[in-house]
N, C-alpha and C positions, 0 to 999 in steps of 0.2 A: 429486494430481487433485484440482484445486479446482472445486467443484460448483457455485461462481457463474461462474466462466469456462472451465471446459474446457481449463485449462491442463494440458498432459502432465505423465505421472512419468519420471525417468529421464533426464533430459535437462540436468539441472544439471552445470556445470565449473565447478569450483574453479583459480583459476591454478594450474599447477602439475600437474595430474592430465592423465592419459596424453590417417531421417527415420523415428522411432517414432510410432505411432498408439494412445494410450492407452486404453483400455477397462476399463468399472468394472462388478465383477459384483455378484451378490445380495448376497455377502457383503463387500463394501466393498472386496475387493482389486482391483488394479488390475495389468494387464498390458500390453505394447506390444507392437506388429508391424507391418511397412508392407504398405502396400495398394501396388496398382500399378491403377489406374483406366482403363478401355478408354472409349470411347466413348458404349458403350451402358450403363454401369454408373451408376446414380444412387442417392440417398440418399433415403429418404422423407420427408417433412417431415410435422410435425404439421398436421392440420387447424385451422384459423386460425376462430375465430368469424365466422360472416357476418352482416353488418347488414342484407340485403336477401333477396327471395326470387327464385327461378329459374322463367323462362318457357322453355317448350321448343316450339320451331314445325318443323311436319312438310311437308316439300316434296314436291313431286310426284313426284319420284325415288324419294321412299320414305327420300330422308335426313333426318336430324334434325340439328338446332343449337339450343343453349341459350344466353340471354343471362340478365344479374338486372338487376332493378328495384329504386332504392331509393325509397321512397314517405313524405314526410314528411307524415302525416296523410291525409286523404281524396281533398284535391284537389290532391294533388303536378303537377305539370306533368311529361308523361312525358319528357320530355327531360334533366330535372335530374339531375345526377349524384346517386351514392348518397351517402348520409349514413355515412360509417363512422364506429365507436367506437372511441375511443382502447383501445389493449390495454394493461395495468397490472399486468406480472407480480411486480410487489414485494407486491402483496397478498395472494399466497397465503402458506403457512406458511413455506415455505423462502426467500421473498422473491427469489425468480428460478425461472428455467425451463431445464431442459436433457431433450432430448427423449428419451422410452424410460424415465425417471425420475420417480416420483411424488413429489408435497412431501414427501411424509411420509420416505419413502424418502432424499431429500435432505438432509432434516433430520437425520436417521442419521448418513449419511457425515458431515457436515460436523463433525458434532457429534464425531465417532470422529477425523477429523482434527485439528481443534481442539485436540482431548485431547492429542493426542501433540507435538502443537506446544507448547501451554501448557505441559508437564512438561520440554521442552528452555530454551523463555524462563525458567521458576524456576531453572533450573540456570545459565544465562546470569546472571542477574540478582544471583542467589548471590556466584558469581565476581565480578561488577563490585562490589559492596558490602565482599566481603572483601577487595578491593585498593583499594576507593577509588578506583571508575573511574566517569568520568561520561559516560553514553551517551546518544546521542541519535540520531532513526531519524528522517532526513528523506523527506518524500515528497512527491509533485507530478505534477502530468500532464506529457509532455515538453515540452521548451523554455522550461520557466518561470523556468532560470536556475539548476539548484539546481548544477550543478559550479562554474561560474563564483564564485557567493556560499561555496561552501568554500573555494576558492581564496583568496579576500579574507579568509575569517574564520581560515584557517589562518596565513595572514603572519602577521594581527595577536596570533596567541598562539603561535607555534611558538618564540618566544625566551624563554617563562616556562614553557612546557607542553609535555610529550612528548604526539603526537598521534599515531592510527592511524585508519586511513581502509578501510572497505570497501565497493566500487564495485557495485553489482547491475544490470546490463545484460543484456539477452536476448544481446547478441552484441556481439564487440569490446572492447580492454582500453584503449579512448582516455580513459574518463576515467580510469582508473586513471595512464595515465602522464601527465595533465595536474596530477593530483594528487601523484605522483611528482618532478615537475619542481620544487615547493615544497620540497624537502628528506625530507618525510615518509614514513613507510612508509606502502603503499598494496596491496590485497589485489581483486584482481577477480572476482568470480560471474561467470558468464554463465549465465542460466538456460534458455537454449534458447525454448521455450516457454513455459515459466514464466512470467507477468508478475508475480511479485514473490517476494521474499526470505521465508526461515522461520528459525525459531529455531536448526533445527539447520544449515544451511548458516553463520547468525552465529557459532555451537559451533566449528565445524570451523575457521573465520577466526581465530578468539580463539586455537586453538590454533595457528598457523602464526604470526600476529602477535605472539602474546604481550607484550598492551599491558603498560604500566609501571604500575607502582603509582601512583597517585594521577592517573591521566591522563586525557585525551580521546579518547573513542572515536567515531569520527563513522561512520554509515552510509548512505549514500545508496543509498534503495531504486530499485526500477526506476519506471522514469516512467509511475504508474497509480493514479488518485484511487479505484479500485473494492478490488481483492483486498487490499491493503497494510495495508486498515482494520482487517480482522479478525485480523492474523497478530501477535502480540504477539514481538518479537526480544528481550526482556530489557532493552529499553533504559529508561533513566529517564524520557524525554517523547520524544514523537512530535511533530514538528516539521513542521506541513504549509504549502509555499511554493505562494502564487496570486500570477501575474504579473498587471500593468495591463495586459497585452496581452489578456489572457483577460476574461471576462464578469463581472459583477458576482453574477451569480448563480450562479456555479459552486459555492460552500457549499451552495447550496439542491439544485444538481442532484446533487451528491453527498456528501450528508449524513454519511454513514457517517464517512466520512474526518476530516471537520472535528468531530464530535463525539466521534472519539477522539483528537485532537490535544490537546496544553494549549497549545501556541503557534502563531501563523499568522506567517510573512514575508510581507508584501503587497511583493512584488520588483517591479525596474525601474522605479520612480519616477520616473528621470530623464526617463522618457519620455511624464508624463502631460501636459506643456503641448503633446504634438501627437496627442492621445488624447481622445476622447468617450468617457472613464471616470469613474465617480462612485466616488473612496475611499471616502466616508461611507456608501454606499448598501452600497458590498462589505463593510463591517466589521458594518454591522448585520445583513445576512444570515448572516454569519458566527458574530456572537452570538446571532442566531437559531434558530441549529442548537446554539451551543457557549456559554452565556452566560457561561461562566468561562475564554475563550479569553485568552491574552495577545497581543496582537499589533502588532509592529514595521513600519514603512514605511520600507523599505530601496531601495538602488540598490547594486547590485555594482560598477558601472560607474564612478558619481559619488563612491559611500564613503556617500552619505545614509543616516544611521540605522544605521550599521554600530557606532557606538560603543556604543549602547544594547544592540544584539544583542550585542555581546562582553560585555559588562558583564553581564548575565542569563549567559551562560556561565560567567562567572567566579565569580560567586555560586552558580550549580549546583555548578562544581569544589569551591569552599571546603566547601559545605555537604555534600557527598561526603566529603570528606577526615572535617570533624568528625565524622558519622555513624562513619565507619571507626574513629578514634579514639575514639570512645566506648564502641564496641563493643568492641574490645580493652582498654580499661581497666575495661568491667563484666565480662570474661571474666577480667583479671587479680586483680579483687576476688573473683569466684568460687574461683578457683586458692586465691587466699591463704586463703579463710575454710575451705576444704576442708582446708588444711595446717593449720590453727588445731585444727580440729577431729579430725584424725588424733594430733595432737601433744597433745590432751587425753585421749586414749583410753588 
């Protein structure tokens, strides 16, 4: 259960495994059951702040009706529409809103969930480091071109490096089938109502895929720029993909994701001649959120910028391999030292 988005628990389906309604209890546990809703069954909604006051009118037949007036100073025109104040739930301690949960309770639940997730992420990262595997978590909104970009990336790397792919979607195995068509191993994870992958899901995928030593492990997360930002999967880097068919202000609207990423791919650049999109502004907005972002302008269709992106991956693969070699050498040196000490006794 994600307190930010309300995504369901217990609905994840990992490929090969054989309408729930999640409820969060005060102790943080979650259970699911189905609801059948009749026409007279309604869910109560929290009252929202009202920026105007109400006038009540009594009629001769005894009936009453009420309506509100918005006032802007003492001389506001009586027929002017009310000036509605913006609602910003991001300013609460929880930086979100869930009906029925206080901000402090939301913070506690989210801390508990993320602590469990982070334990799995640490184990995943340790496994990747032990085997010299370079893992990337690709995140974006739906329709940014992630899968097509992955296919083109795989085609340029598969001849020289073993590759495994995890595909995250709420339903279907369409993307996993597209990846398998390239000749590399892919595992589909369907999250049901869930809007992101978590580290436990990825751990299960690792067990099934058994990625080769010193290989590339690519995770295509569920299309969503909100919740995946909070969930560490054990990857070496998060890679945020922004297409030029989206707005230049997307990094400012969804700052958590771009702050969590190390790399941003500005995709579909072949369409720029046909769009009113300011590339420099988009990059400036992204660096306003995260000054350390590495940014590549790419096009999966035309191939523009892919050589630089692939070179960055190759450098990461080499660095991960060198890190593993250094770790192994250090362990061997420690073992040799212990053996010398034992022999000297």
